Backbone as XML, in Angstrom:
<?xml version="1.0"?>
<chain id="A" units="angstrom">
  <residue number="1" name="MET">
    <atom name="N" x="84.593" y="40.817" z="185.539"/>
    <atom name="CA" x="85.013" y="42.425" z="186.546"/>
    <atom name="C" x="85.915" y="41.870" z="188.200"/>
  </residue>
  <residue number="2" name="PRO">
    <atom name="N" x="86.866" y="42.006" z="188.086"/>
    <atom name="CA" x="87.830" y="41.932" z="188.979"/>
    <atom name="C" x="87.765" y="42.266" z="190.978"/>
  </residue>
  <residue number="3" name="LYS">
    <atom name="N" x="87.537" y="40.746" z="191.211"/>
    <atom name="CA" x="87.818" y="40.762" z="192.296"/>
    <atom name="C" x="88.067" y="42.018" z="193.600"/>
  </residue>
  <residue number="4" name="LEU">
    <atom name="N" x="88.889" y="42.512" z="193.872"/>
    <atom name="CA" x="90.255" y="43.592" z="193.942"/>
    <atom name="C" x="88.840" y="45.349" z="193.393"/>
  </residue>
  <residue number="5" name="VAL">
    <atom name="N" x="88.315" y="45.113" z="192.089"/>
    <atom name="CA" x="88.095" y="46.956" z="191.078"/>
    <atom name="C" x="86.550" y="46.430" z="192.182"/>
  </residue>
  <residue number="6" name="LYS">
    <atom name="N" x="85.930" y="45.411" z="191.983"/>
    <atom name="CA" x="84.694" y="45.320" z="192.010"/>
    <atom name="C" x="84.715" y="46.124" z="194.030"/>
  </residue>
  <residue number="7" name="LEU">
    <atom name="N" x="85.866" y="45.237" z="194.838"/>
    <atom name="CA" x="86.100" y="45.987" z="195.681"/>
    <atom name="C" x="86.149" y="47.276" z="196.445"/>
  </residue>
  <residue number="8" name="TYR">
    <atom name="N" x="86.596" y="47.731" z="195.188"/>
    <atom name="CA" x="87.215" y="49.347" z="195.267"/>
    <atom name="C" x="86.453" y="50.143" z="195.158"/>
  </residue>
  <residue number="9" name="ILE">
    <atom name="N" x="85.078" y="49.966" z="193.703"/>
    <atom name="CA" x="83.555" y="50.625" z="193.818"/>
    <atom name="C" x="82.776" y="50.233" z="194.503"/>
  </residue>
  <residue number="10" name="GLN">
    <atom name="N" x="82.552" y="49.845" z="195.540"/>
    <atom name="CA" x="82.329" y="48.902" z="196.619"/>
    <atom name="C" x="82.303" y="50.179" z="197.937"/>
  </residue>
  <residue number="11" name="GLN">
    <atom name="N" x="83.532" y="50.132" z="198.020"/>
    <atom name="CA" x="84.241" y="51.126" z="198.922"/>
    <atom name="C" x="83.975" y="52.639" z="198.130"/>
  </residue>
  <residue number="12" name="VAL">
    <atom name="N" x="84.419" y="52.906" z="197.679"/>
    <atom name="CA" x="84.408" y="54.114" z="197.098"/>
    <atom name="C" x="82.638" y="55.191" z="196.720"/>
  </residue>
  <residue number="13" name="LEU">
    <atom name="N" x="81.637" y="53.662" z="196.602"/>
    <atom name="CA" x="80.912" y="54.375" z="197.298"/>
    <atom name="C" x="80.228" y="54.279" z="198.749"/>
  </residue>
  <residue number="14" name="ILE">
    <atom name="N" x="80.281" y="53.586" z="199.276"/>
    <atom name="CA" x="80.372" y="53.372" z="200.824"/>
    <atom name="C" x="81.374" y="54.527" z="201.061"/>
  </residue>
  <residue number="15" name="GLY">
    <atom name="N" x="82.351" y="55.073" z="200.474"/>
    <atom name="CA" x="82.894" y="56.897" z="201.461"/>
    <atom name="C" x="82.407" y="57.964" z="200.775"/>
  </residue>
  <residue number="16" name="PHE">
    <atom name="N" x="81.043" y="57.810" z="199.480"/>
    <atom name="CA" x="80.546" y="59.082" z="198.692"/>
    <atom name="C" x="79.229" y="58.447" z="200.279"/>
  </residue>
  <residue number="17" name="GLY">
    <atom name="N" x="78.944" y="57.830" z="200.077"/>
    <atom name="CA" x="78.077" y="57.635" z="200.395"/>
    <atom name="C" x="78.243" y="58.138" z="202.810"/>
  </residue>
  <residue number="18" name="LEU">
    <atom name="N" x="78.906" y="58.086" z="202.646"/>
    <atom name="CA" x="79.185" y="58.727" z="204.270"/>
    <atom name="C" x="79.505" y="60.497" z="204.282"/>
  </residue>
  <residue number="19" name="SER">
    <atom name="N" x="79.885" y="60.570" z="202.926"/>
    <atom name="CA" x="80.443" y="61.780" z="202.735"/>
    <atom name="C" x="79.118" y="62.647" z="202.902"/>
  </residue>
  <residue number="20" name="ALA">
    <atom name="N" x="77.960" y="61.917" z="201.779"/>
    <atom name="CA" x="76.622" y="62.565" z="202.080"/>
    <atom name="C" x="75.873" y="62.855" z="203.178"/>
  </residue>
  <residue number="21" name="VAL">
    <atom name="N" x="76.403" y="62.218" z="203.944"/>
    <atom name="CA" x="75.419" y="61.896" z="205.494"/>
    <atom name="C" x="76.907" y="63.711" z="205.934"/>
  </residue>
  <residue number="22" name="PHE">
    <atom name="N" x="77.967" y="62.983" z="206.065"/>
    <atom name="CA" x="78.553" y="64.420" z="206.956"/>
    <atom name="C" x="78.320" y="65.692" z="205.797"/>
  </residue>
  <residue number="23" name="THR">
    <atom name="N" x="77.794" y="65.183" z="204.698"/>
    <atom name="CA" x="77.142" y="67.494" z="204.678"/>
    <atom name="C" x="76.217" y="67.476" z="205.167"/>
  </residue>
  <residue number="24" name="THR">
    <atom name="N" x="75.311" y="66.484" z="204.695"/>
    <atom name="CA" x="73.675" y="67.251" z="205.225"/>
    <atom name="C" x="73.593" y="67.299" z="206.724"/>
  </residue>
  <residue number="25" name="ILE">
    <atom name="N" x="74.883" y="66.161" z="207.904"/>
    <atom name="CA" x="75.103" y="67.074" z="209.059"/>
    <atom name="C" x="75.410" y="68.217" z="209.525"/>
  </residue>
  <residue number="26" name="LEU">
    <atom name="N" x="76.255" y="68.459" z="208.367"/>
    <atom name="CA" x="77.089" y="70.054" z="208.783"/>
    <atom name="C" x="76.263" y="70.971" z="208.084"/>
  </residue>
  <residue number="27" name="ILE">
    <atom name="N" x="75.773" y="70.699" z="207.060"/>
    <atom name="CA" x="74.828" y="72.316" z="206.656"/>
    <atom name="C" x="73.310" y="72.151" z="207.227"/>
  </residue>
  <residue number="28" name="TYR">
    <atom name="N" x="72.878" y="70.455" z="208.230"/>
    <atom name="CA" x="71.349" y="70.739" z="209.724"/>
    <atom name="C" x="72.082" y="71.441" z="209.942"/>
  </residue>
  <residue number="29" name="PHE">
    <atom name="N" x="73.552" y="70.737" z="211.569"/>
    <atom name="CA" x="73.040" y="71.975" z="212.459"/>
    <atom name="C" x="73.848" y="73.346" z="212.383"/>
  </residue>
  <residue number="30" name="ASN">
    <atom name="N" x="74.365" y="73.788" z="211.214"/>
    <atom name="CA" x="74.643" y="75.151" z="210.358"/>
    <atom name="C" x="75.793" y="75.333" z="211.340"/>
  </residue>
  <residue number="31" name="ILE">
    <atom name="N" x="77.182" y="73.979" z="210.893"/>
    <atom name="CA" x="78.620" y="73.809" z="211.269"/>
    <atom name="C" x="78.882" y="75.805" z="210.262"/>
  </residue>
  <residue number="32" name="ALA">
    <atom name="N" x="79.947" y="76.491" z="211.374"/>
    <atom name="CA" x="80.734" y="77.442" z="210.720"/>
    <atom name="C" x="79.657" y="78.600" z="210.173"/>
  </residue>
  <residue number="33" name="ASN">
    <atom name="N" x="78.502" y="78.010" z="210.531"/>
    <atom name="CA" x="77.590" y="78.893" z="209.311"/>
    <atom name="C" x="77.783" y="78.853" z="208.027"/>
  </residue>
  <residue number="34" name="LEU">
    <atom name="N" x="77.455" y="77.603" z="207.116"/>
    <atom name="CA" x="77.924" y="77.144" z="206.447"/>
    <atom name="C" x="76.026" y="77.214" z="205.756"/>
  </residue>
  <residue number="35" name="GLN">
    <atom name="N" x="75.286" y="76.981" z="206.501"/>
    <atom name="CA" x="73.936" y="76.667" z="205.401"/>
    <atom name="C" x="73.814" y="78.021" z="205.014"/>
  </residue>
  <residue number="36" name="ARG">
    <atom name="N" x="74.665" y="79.064" z="205.986"/>
    <atom name="CA" x="74.014" y="80.624" z="205.256"/>
    <atom name="C" x="74.582" y="81.092" z="204.009"/>
  </residue>
  <residue number="37" name="LEU">
    <atom name="N" x="76.084" y="80.404" z="203.880"/>
    <atom name="CA" x="76.820" y="80.501" z="203.321"/>
    <atom name="C" x="76.225" y="80.349" z="201.887"/>
  </residue>
  <residue number="38" name="ILE">
    <atom name="N" x="75.797" y="78.713" z="202.329"/>
    <atom name="CA" x="75.427" y="77.610" z="200.864"/>
    <atom name="C" x="74.291" y="79.436" z="199.727"/>
  </residue>
  <residue number="39" name="PHE">
    <atom name="N" x="73.851" y="78.756" z="200.875"/>
    <atom name="CA" x="71.964" y="78.722" z="200.357"/>
    <atom name="C" x="71.931" y="80.379" z="200.139"/>
  </residue>
  <residue number="40" name="GLY">
    <atom name="N" x="72.686" y="80.836" z="200.791"/>
    <atom name="CA" x="72.494" y="82.835" z="200.762"/>
    <atom name="C" x="73.737" y="82.574" z="200.205"/>
  </residue>
  <residue number="41" name="SER">
    <atom name="N" x="74.424" y="82.066" z="199.253"/>
    <atom name="CA" x="75.729" y="83.399" z="197.398"/>
    <atom name="C" x="74.277" y="82.396" z="196.421"/>
  </residue>
  <residue number="42" name="SER">
    <atom name="N" x="74.933" y="82.744" z="195.342"/>
    <atom name="CA" x="75.225" y="82.413" z="194.077"/>
    <atom name="C" x="76.147" y="80.978" z="193.530"/>
  </residue>
  <residue number="43" name="ASP">
    <atom name="N" x="77.499" y="81.559" z="194.616"/>
    <atom name="CA" x="77.638" y="80.201" z="193.782"/>
    <atom name="C" x="77.524" y="78.631" z="195.050"/>
  </residue>
  <residue number="44" name="GLY">
    <atom name="N" x="76.472" y="78.944" z="195.537"/>
    <atom name="CA" x="76.593" y="78.676" z="196.794"/>
    <atom name="C" x="76.459" y="76.928" z="196.580"/>
  </residue>
  <residue number="45" name="LEU">
    <atom name="N" x="75.574" y="76.234" z="195.446"/>
    <atom name="CA" x="75.674" y="74.584" z="195.824"/>
    <atom name="C" x="77.135" y="74.627" z="194.892"/>
  </residue>
  <residue number="46" name="LEU">
    <atom name="N" x="78.273" y="74.878" z="193.974"/>
    <atom name="CA" x="78.934" y="74.882" z="194.159"/>
    <atom name="C" x="80.126" y="74.575" z="194.944"/>
  </residue>
  <residue number="47" name="GLY">
    <atom name="N" x="79.796" y="75.223" z="196.318"/>
    <atom name="CA" x="80.766" y="74.498" z="197.407"/>
    <atom name="C" x="80.217" y="73.329" z="197.827"/>
  </residue>
  <residue number="48" name="LEU">
    <atom name="N" x="78.868" y="73.785" z="198.057"/>
    <atom name="CA" x="78.481" y="72.295" z="198.788"/>
    <atom name="C" x="78.796" y="71.560" z="197.969"/>
  </residue>
  <residue number="49" name="PHE">
    <atom name="N" x="79.114" y="70.935" z="195.970"/>
    <atom name="CA" x="79.141" y="69.908" z="195.977"/>
    <atom name="C" x="80.925" y="69.446" z="195.686"/>
  </residue>
  <residue number="50" name="LEU">
    <atom name="N" x="81.600" y="71.284" z="196.235"/>
    <atom name="CA" x="82.960" y="71.129" z="196.490"/>
    <atom name="C" x="83.302" y="69.789" z="197.826"/>
  </residue>
  <residue number="51" name="ILE">
    <atom name="N" x="82.174" y="70.247" z="198.772"/>
    <atom name="CA" x="82.091" y="70.431" z="199.824"/>
    <atom name="C" x="81.916" y="68.708" z="199.902"/>
  </residue>
  <residue number="52" name="PHE">
    <atom name="N" x="81.018" y="68.628" z="199.692"/>
    <atom name="CA" x="80.803" y="66.476" z="199.321"/>
    <atom name="C" x="81.532" y="65.964" z="198.893"/>
  </residue>
  <residue number="53" name="PHE">
    <atom name="N" x="82.293" y="66.639" z="197.465"/>
    <atom name="CA" x="83.467" y="65.488" z="196.398"/>
    <atom name="C" x="84.152" y="65.224" z="197.100"/>
  </residue>
  <residue number="54" name="PHE">
    <atom name="N" x="84.588" y="66.509" z="198.196"/>
    <atom name="CA" x="86.330" y="65.989" z="198.657"/>
    <atom name="C" x="86.155" y="65.866" z="199.276"/>
  </residue>
  <residue number="55" name="ASN">
    <atom name="N" x="84.971" y="65.747" z="200.405"/>
    <atom name="CA" x="84.970" y="64.934" z="201.401"/>
    <atom name="C" x="84.875" y="63.264" z="201.074"/>
  </residue>
  <residue number="56" name="GLY">
    <atom name="N" x="84.032" y="62.969" z="199.873"/>
    <atom name="CA" x="84.106" y="61.207" z="199.944"/>
    <atom name="C" x="85.867" y="60.965" z="198.789"/>
  </residue>
  <residue number="57" name="LEU">
    <atom name="N" x="85.669" y="62.157" z="198.218"/>
    <atom name="CA" x="87.657" y="61.112" z="197.909"/>
    <atom name="C" x="87.646" y="61.192" z="199.302"/>
  </residue>
  <residue number="58" name="LEU">
    <atom name="N" x="88.137" y="61.812" z="200.175"/>
    <atom name="CA" x="89.161" y="61.599" z="201.010"/>
    <atom name="C" x="89.064" y="60.679" z="201.775"/>
  </residue>
  <residue number="59" name="PHE">
    <atom name="N" x="87.141" y="60.678" z="202.166"/>
    <atom name="CA" x="86.112" y="59.191" z="203.093"/>
    <atom name="C" x="86.081" y="57.271" z="201.939"/>
  </residue>
  <residue number="60" name="ALA">
    <atom name="N" x="85.672" y="57.503" z="200.512"/>
    <atom name="CA" x="86.445" y="56.416" z="200.525"/>
    <atom name="C" x="88.320" y="55.866" z="199.903"/>
  </residue>
  <residue number="61" name="GLY">
    <atom name="N" x="89.283" y="56.874" z="200.449"/>
    <atom name="CA" x="90.491" y="56.667" z="200.805"/>
    <atom name="C" x="90.573" y="55.186" z="201.861"/>
  </residue>
  <residue number="62" name="VAL">
    <atom name="N" x="89.956" y="55.890" z="202.237"/>
    <atom name="CA" x="90.166" y="55.656" z="203.932"/>
    <atom name="C" x="89.594" y="54.407" z="204.010"/>
  </residue>
  <residue number="63" name="GLN">
    <atom name="N" x="87.501" y="54.690" z="203.257"/>
    <atom name="CA" x="87.308" y="52.825" z="203.841"/>
    <atom name="C" x="87.564" y="52.199" z="203.161"/>
  </residue>
  <residue number="64" name="PHE">
    <atom name="N" x="88.344" y="52.178" z="201.545"/>
    <atom name="CA" x="89.267" y="51.380" z="200.902"/>
    <atom name="C" x="90.583" y="50.663" z="201.764"/>
  </residue>
  <residue number="65" name="ALA">
    <atom name="N" x="91.115" y="51.466" z="202.270"/>
    <atom name="CA" x="92.348" y="51.987" z="203.068"/>
    <atom name="C" x="92.746" y="50.624" z="204.181"/>
  </residue>
  <residue number="66" name="ILE">
    <atom name="N" x="91.027" y="50.452" z="204.558"/>
    <atom name="CA" x="91.042" y="50.184" z="206.107"/>
    <atom name="C" x="90.384" y="48.082" z="205.842"/>
  </residue>
  <residue number="67" name="ARG">
    <atom name="N" x="89.751" y="48.878" z="204.700"/>
    <atom name="CA" x="88.906" y="46.518" z="204.222"/>
    <atom name="C" x="90.702" y="46.561" z="203.787"/>
  </residue>
  <residue number="68" name="ILE">
    <atom name="N" x="91.062" y="47.138" z="203.236"/>
    <atom name="CA" x="92.364" y="46.155" z="202.489"/>
    <atom name="C" x="93.474" y="45.906" z="203.834"/>
  </residue>
  <residue number="69" name="MET">
    <atom name="N" x="93.712" y="46.350" z="204.549"/>
    <atom name="CA" x="94.650" y="46.523" z="205.780"/>
    <atom name="C" x="93.604" y="44.901" z="206.385"/>
  </residue>
  <residue number="70" name="ARG">
    <atom name="N" x="92.088" y="45.491" z="206.492"/>
    <atom name="CA" x="91.965" y="44.220" z="207.273"/>
    <atom name="C" x="91.629" y="42.647" z="206.702"/>
  </residue>
  <residue number="71" name="MET">
    <atom name="N" x="91.683" y="42.406" z="205.064"/>
    <atom name="CA" x="91.755" y="41.233" z="204.632"/>
    <atom name="C" x="91.956" y="39.997" z="205.092"/>
  </residue>
  <residue number="72" name="GLY">
    <atom name="N" x="93.590" y="40.451" z="204.831"/>
    <atom name="CA" x="94.251" y="39.338" z="205.706"/>
    <atom name="C" x="93.656" y="38.678" z="207.426"/>
  </residue>
  <residue number="73" name="TYR">
    <atom name="N" x="93.604" y="39.915" z="207.962"/>
    <atom name="CA" x="93.366" y="40.055" z="209.187"/>
    <atom name="C" x="92.327" y="38.727" z="209.720"/>
  </residue>
  <residue number="74" name="GLU">
    <atom name="N" x="91.125" y="39.251" z="208.498"/>
    <atom name="CA" x="89.322" y="38.449" z="208.753"/>
    <atom name="C" x="89.928" y="37.051" z="208.705"/>
  </residue>
  <residue number="75" name="ASP">
    <atom name="N" x="90.578" y="36.822" z="207.803"/>
    <atom name="CA" x="90.545" y="35.184" z="207.103"/>
    <atom name="C" x="91.857" y="34.266" z="207.198"/>
  </residue>
  <residue number="76" name="ASP">
    <atom name="N" x="92.754" y="35.012" z="207.924"/>
    <atom name="CA" x="94.276" y="34.059" z="208.310"/>
    <atom name="C" x="93.952" y="34.356" z="209.952"/>
  </residue>
  <residue number="77" name="ASP">
    <atom name="N" x="93.848" y="33.285" z="210.245"/>
    <atom name="CA" x="94.044" y="32.746" z="212.199"/>
    <atom name="C" x="95.003" y="31.434" z="212.267"/>
  </residue>
  <residue number="78" name="ASP">
    <atom name="N" x="96.102" y="31.632" z="211.867"/>
    <atom name="CA" x="97.152" y="31.101" z="211.837"/>
    <atom name="C" x="98.193" y="30.102" z="212.830"/>
  </residue>
  <residue number="79" name="ASP">
    <atom name="N" x="97.638" y="31.414" z="214.113"/>
    <atom name="CA" x="98.591" y="30.608" z="215.802"/>
    <atom name="C" x="97.332" y="30.620" z="216.394"/>
  </residue>
  <residue number="80" name="ASP">
    <atom name="N" x="98.340" y="28.638" z="216.992"/>
    <atom name="CA" x="96.881" y="28.032" z="218.264"/>
    <atom name="C" x="97.652" y="28.783" z="218.924"/>
  </residue>
  <residue number="81" name="ASP">
    <atom name="N" x="97.675" y="29.773" z="219.235"/>
    <atom name="CA" x="98.569" y="30.322" z="220.563"/>
    <atom name="C" x="97.423" y="30.887" z="221.775"/>
  </residue>
  <residue number="82" name="ASP">
    <atom name="N" x="97.156" y="30.956" z="222.830"/>
    <atom name="CA" x="96.329" y="32.030" z="222.800"/>
    <atom name="C" x="96.920" y="33.381" z="223.701"/>
  </residue>
  <residue number="83" name="ASP">
    <atom name="N" x="98.455" y="33.716" z="223.900"/>
    <atom name="CA" x="99.004" y="34.343" z="224.158"/>
    <atom name="C" x="98.641" y="35.810" z="223.610"/>
  </residue>
  <residue number="84" name="ARG">
    <atom name="N" x="97.855" y="35.568" z="223.273"/>
    <atom name="CA" x="97.087" y="37.130" z="222.331"/>
    <atom name="C" x="98.269" y="38.134" z="221.936"/>
  </residue>
  <residue number="85" name="GLY">
    <atom name="N" x="99.605" y="37.463" z="221.375"/>
    <atom name="CA" x="100.139" y="38.454" z="221.109"/>
    <atom name="C" x="101.175" y="39.703" z="222.463"/>
  </residue>
  <residue number="86" name="MET">
    <atom name="N" x="100.895" y="39.086" z="222.991"/>
    <atom name="CA" x="102.011" y="38.646" z="224.635"/>
    <atom name="C" x="103.445" y="38.327" z="224.230"/>
  </residue>
  <residue number="87" name="PRO">
    <atom name="N" x="104.393" y="39.024" z="224.172"/>
    <atom name="CA" x="106.089" y="39.137" z="224.461"/>
    <atom name="C" x="106.646" y="37.697" z="225.506"/>
  </residue>
  <residue number="88" name="ILE">
    <atom name="N" x="106.957" y="36.626" z="224.683"/>
    <atom name="CA" x="107.452" y="35.940" z="224.634"/>
    <atom name="C" x="109.040" y="36.042" z="225.896"/>
  </residue>
  <residue number="89" name="TYR">
    <atom name="N" x="108.463" y="36.377" z="227.465"/>
    <atom name="CA" x="110.271" y="36.448" z="227.952"/>
    <atom name="C" x="111.056" y="34.924" z="228.339"/>
  </residue>
  <residue number="90" name="ASP">
    <atom name="N" x="112.919" y="35.672" z="227.297"/>
    <atom name="CA" x="113.631" y="34.657" z="227.185"/>
    <atom name="C" x="114.323" y="34.445" z="228.328"/>
  </residue>
  <residue number="91" name="THR">
    <atom name="N" x="114.251" y="33.739" z="229.138"/>
    <atom name="CA" x="115.310" y="33.095" z="230.273"/>
    <atom name="C" x="116.202" y="33.222" z="229.030"/>
  </residue>
  <residue number="92" name="ARG">
    <atom name="N" x="117.113" y="33.137" z="228.911"/>
    <atom name="CA" x="118.014" y="33.221" z="228.235"/>
    <atom name="C" x="118.787" y="33.980" z="228.013"/>
  </residue>
  <residue number="93" name="LEU">
    <atom name="N" x="117.975" y="35.468" z="228.010"/>
    <atom name="CA" x="118.673" y="37.204" z="228.375"/>
    <atom name="C" x="119.098" y="37.158" z="229.508"/>
  </residue>
  <residue number="94" name="ILE">
    <atom name="N" x="120.704" y="38.160" z="229.716"/>
    <atom name="CA" x="121.321" y="37.874" z="230.948"/>
    <atom name="C" x="121.225" y="39.416" z="231.398"/>
  </residue>
  <residue number="95" name="PRO">
    <atom name="N" x="121.461" y="39.502" z="232.134"/>
    <atom name="CA" x="122.403" y="41.637" z="232.150"/>
    <atom name="C" x="123.881" y="41.562" z="232.009"/>
  </residue>
  <residue number="96" name="ILE">
    <atom name="N" x="124.189" y="42.357" z="231.306"/>
    <atom name="CA" x="126.076" y="41.974" z="231.284"/>
    <atom name="C" x="125.786" y="43.244" z="232.130"/>
  </residue>
  <residue number="97" name="ARG">
    <atom name="N" x="127.363" y="43.084" z="232.065"/>
    <atom name="CA" x="127.722" y="43.886" z="233.127"/>
    <atom name="C" x="128.656" y="44.987" z="232.358"/>
  </residue>
  <residue number="98" name="ILE">
    <atom name="N" x="128.566" y="46.462" z="233.325"/>
    <atom name="CA" x="130.040" y="46.974" z="231.636"/>
    <atom name="C" x="130.327" y="48.023" z="232.468"/>
  </residue>
  <residue number="99" name="SER">
    <atom name="N" x="131.273" y="48.243" z="232.506"/>
    <atom name="CA" x="132.346" y="48.814" z="233.713"/>
    <atom name="C" x="132.462" y="50.240" z="233.220"/>
  </residue>
  <residue number="100" name="ALA">
    <atom name="N" x="132.605" y="51.255" z="234.169"/>
    <atom name="CA" x="133.504" y="52.455" z="233.137"/>
    <atom name="C" x="134.810" y="52.100" z="233.594"/>
  </residue>
  <residue number="101" name="GLY">
    <atom name="N" x="135.385" y="53.441" z="233.469"/>
    <atom name="CA" x="136.861" y="52.930" z="232.863"/>
    <atom name="C" x="137.653" y="53.462" z="234.518"/>
  </residue>
  <residue number="102" name="ARG">
    <atom name="N" x="138.705" y="53.010" z="233.940"/>
    <atom name="CA" x="139.931" y="53.420" z="235.060"/>
    <atom name="C" x="139.562" y="54.427" z="236.091"/>
  </residue>
  <residue number="103" name="ASP">
    <atom name="N" x="139.923" y="55.716" z="235.721"/>
    <atom name="CA" x="139.363" y="56.844" z="235.923"/>
    <atom name="C" x="137.867" y="57.498" z="237.052"/>
  </residue>
  <residue number="104" name="GLY">
    <atom name="N" x="137.212" y="56.135" z="236.732"/>
    <atom name="CA" x="135.619" y="56.437" z="237.318"/>
    <atom name="C" x="135.246" y="56.901" z="236.075"/>
  </residue>
  <residue number="105" name="ARG">
    <atom name="N" x="135.622" y="57.524" z="235.183"/>
    <atom name="CA" x="134.121" y="57.778" z="233.990"/>
    <atom name="C" x="134.385" y="57.159" z="232.838"/>
  </residue>
  <residue number="106" name="GLN">
    <atom name="N" x="133.336" y="56.879" z="232.294"/>
    <atom name="CA" x="132.792" y="55.478" z="231.500"/>
    <atom name="C" x="133.942" y="56.179" z="230.434"/>
  </residue>
  <residue number="107" name="ALA">
    <atom name="N" x="133.650" y="55.006" z="229.311"/>
    <atom name="CA" x="134.544" y="54.502" z="228.850"/>
    <atom name="C" x="134.274" y="55.199" z="227.401"/>
  </residue>
  <residue number="108" name="ARG">
    <atom name="N" x="134.559" y="55.707" z="226.220"/>
    <atom name="CA" x="134.257" y="56.157" z="225.007"/>
    <atom name="C" x="134.671" y="55.833" z="224.095"/>
  </residue>
  <residue number="109" name="SER">
    <atom name="N" x="133.827" y="55.812" z="223.180"/>
    <atom name="CA" x="134.492" y="55.275" z="221.706"/>
    <atom name="C" x="134.687" y="56.641" z="220.432"/>
  </residue>
  <residue number="110" name="ASP">
    <atom name="N" x="135.411" y="56.386" z="219.407"/>
    <atom name="CA" x="135.794" y="57.090" z="218.086"/>
    <atom name="C" x="134.249" y="57.195" z="216.963"/>
  </residue>
  <residue number="111" name="ARG">
    <atom name="N" x="133.240" y="57.033" z="217.876"/>
    <atom name="CA" x="131.925" y="56.850" z="217.048"/>
    <atom name="C" x="131.242" y="58.143" z="216.667"/>
  </residue>
  <residue number="112" name="GLY">
    <atom name="N" x="131.838" y="58.987" z="215.980"/>
    <atom name="CA" x="130.707" y="59.853" z="215.240"/>
    <atom name="C" x="130.468" y="60.705" z="216.229"/>
  </residue>
  <residue number="113" name="GLY">
    <atom name="N" x="131.263" y="60.866" z="217.555"/>
    <atom name="CA" x="131.128" y="61.879" z="219.145"/>
    <atom name="C" x="130.210" y="60.866" z="219.780"/>
  </residue>
  <residue number="114" name="VAL">
    <atom name="N" x="129.504" y="59.829" z="219.368"/>
    <atom name="CA" x="128.755" y="59.407" z="220.598"/>
    <atom name="C" x="128.957" y="58.594" z="221.473"/>
  </residue>
  <residue number="115" name="ASN">
    <atom name="N" x="128.924" y="58.819" z="222.517"/>
    <atom name="CA" x="129.276" y="57.515" z="223.856"/>
    <atom name="C" x="128.788" y="56.818" z="223.590"/>
  </residue>
  <residue number="116" name="PHE">
    <atom name="N" x="130.135" y="55.099" z="223.766"/>
    <atom name="CA" x="129.624" y="53.836" z="223.667"/>
    <atom name="C" x="130.434" y="52.855" z="224.238"/>
  </residue>
  <residue number="117" name="PRO">
    <atom name="N" x="129.193" y="52.046" z="225.134"/>
    <atom name="CA" x="129.641" y="51.624" z="226.887"/>
    <atom name="C" x="131.041" y="50.481" z="225.793"/>
  </residue>
  <residue number="118" name="ARG">
    <atom name="N" x="132.240" y="50.296" z="226.872"/>
    <atom name="CA" x="133.102" y="49.657" z="226.082"/>
    <atom name="C" x="132.731" y="48.697" z="226.730"/>
  </residue>
  <residue number="119" name="ALA">
    <atom name="N" x="132.790" y="47.222" z="226.466"/>
    <atom name="CA" x="132.771" y="46.014" z="227.166"/>
    <atom name="C" x="133.809" y="45.969" z="228.395"/>
  </residue>
</chain>
């Protein structure tokens, strides 16, 4: 079996496990009176299954997405600098003076009604 399929099945099982814990907490603490609704209705077990199943789909998808996005981050540390991603200040950047028009107003451009200063 390919590694990606194994990874997907593992993350789906983790997601549905989290869904089981989440659904148990919802029922135990009687959130939104779910305990009475589920155990007091003839269709309560169907509702319980649907809560578990759809939360399982959600948690499994999020779990898999997080795992995939972290794959390159865990293994790849190719930068040797210790600046922790801080931007590098470029000393070549020099402020450019933008002058106003002759009558004191800023010059306008004919680009779709948006004002662009002229250099």
